[in-house]
C-alpha positions as CSV (number, residue, x, y, z in Angstrom):
1,X,6.4,274.3,46.2
2,X,7.7,277.8,45.6
3,X,11.4,277.3,44.8
4,X,12.2,273.7,43.9
5,X,11.1,271.8,40.8
6,X,12.3,268.8,38.8
7,X,13.1,271.0,35.9
8,X,15.1,273.6,37.9
9,X,16.8,271.4,40.4
10,X,18.3,268.3,38.7
11,X,20.3,267.4,41.8
12,X,17.2,266.6,43.8
13,X,15.8,263.1,43.1
14,X,12.1,263.9,43.2
15,X,11.3,260.2,43.2
16,X,13.3,259.6,46.4
17,X,13.2,263.0,48.3
18,X,11.5,263.2,51.7
19,X,8.6,265.5,51.1
20,X,8.6,267.0,54.6
21,X,12.3,267.8,54.3
22,X,11.7,269.3,50.9
23,X,9.0,271.5,52.4
24,X,11.4,272.6,55.2
25,X,14.0,273.4,52.5
26,X,11.4,275.4,50.6
27,X,10.6,277.4,53.8
28,X,14.3,277.9,54.5
29,X,14.9,279.2,50.9
30,X,12.1,281.7,51.3
31,X,13.4,282.9,54.7
32,X,17.0,283.2,53.5
33,X,16.0,285.4,50.5
34,X,18.9,284.1,48.4
35,X,18.9,281.3,45.8
36,X,19.7,277.8,47.1
37,X,21.7,275.8,44.6
38,X,21.3,272.1,45.5
39,X,24.2,270.0,44.5
40,X,23.3,266.7,46.1
41,X,20.3,264.9,47.5
42,X,19.8,261.1,47.3
43,X,23.0,259.1,46.5
44,X,23.4,255.4,46.2
45,X,25.6,253.9,48.9
46,X,28.4,253.3,46.4
47,X,28.2,256.8,45.0
48,X,28.1,258.3,48.5
49,X,31.3,256.5,49.4
50,X,32.9,257.6,46.1
51,X,32.4,261.3,46.9
52,X,33.7,261.1,50.4
53,X,30.6,260.1,52.4
54,X,29.7,256.7,53.8
55,X,27.5,253.9,52.5
56,X,25.1,254.7,55.4
57,X,25.0,258.5,55.5
58,X,21.8,260.5,55.3
59,X,22.2,260.9,51.5
60,X,21.5,257.2,51.1
61,X,18.2,257.1,52.9
62,X,15.0,256.5,50.9
63,X,13.1,258.8,51.3
64,X,16.1,261.2,51.5
65,X,16.0,264.2,53.7
66,X,19.6,265.3,53.0
67,X,20.7,268.2,50.8
68,X,24.0,269.8,50.0
69,X,23.7,273.6,49.3
70,X,26.4,275.5,47.4
71,X,27.5,278.7,49.2
72,X,28.9,281.8,47.5
73,X,30.7,282.9,50.7
74,X,30.5,283.5,54.4
75,X,27.5,285.8,54.3
76,X,25.4,283.4,52.2
77,X,26.6,280.5,54.4
78,X,25.3,282.3,57.5
79,X,21.9,283.1,55.8
80,X,21.6,279.5,54.7
81,X,22.4,278.0,58.1
82,X,20.1,280.4,60.0
83,X,17.2,279.8,57.6
84,X,17.6,276.1,57.7
85,X,17.8,276.0,61.5
86,X,14.7,278.2,61.7
87,X,12.9,275.9,59.2
88,X,13.5,272.9,61.5
89,X,16.7,271.3,60.3
90,X,18.7,270.1,63.3
91,X,21.6,268.4,61.5
92,X,23.9,270.9,59.7
93,X,27.3,270.3,58.3
94,X,29.6,273.0,57.0
95,X,32.1,271.9,54.4
96,X,34.6,274.8,54.1
97,X,36.7,273.0,51.5
98,X,34.0,272.6,48.9
99,X,31.9,275.5,49.8
100,X,28.7,273.6,50.8
101,X,26.3,273.4,53.7
102,X,24.8,270.0,54.3
103,X,21.4,269.8,56.0
104,X,19.3,266.8,56.8
105,X,16.2,265.8,58.8
106,X,17.2,262.1,59.2
107,X,16.8,260.0,62.3
108,X,20.5,260.2,63.1
109,X,21.5,261.9,66.4
110,X,20.5,265.6,66.6
111,X,21.0,268.4,67.1
112,X,24.3,268.0,65.3
113,X,26.5,270.7,63.8
114,X,29.9,269.9,62.3
115,X,32.6,271.5,60.2
116,X,34.6,269.6,57.7
């Protein structure tokens, strides 16, 4: 793993992360050539609902393939989305309000792209 470690990425639950999705994220980070600040990975169903998700969203899967990535602006958002798509993520959500991009490799319907 080139970019993500338990010490450097406390928002990733390395005990519950889907290793294939983490490898995809690592590839995306390398291709984007900008830092990825991960703000969320696995969440309990209750916590997911508290922060505006649902008790059954991709963040609640174990192993978890969902990541929320903080964006500095439109240019970084475009780089993140393009790199994640190229790495194989087919579920991408853009949260304009909180400045995040959500990606996951769950078994939910895909491809799926949404804007919140």
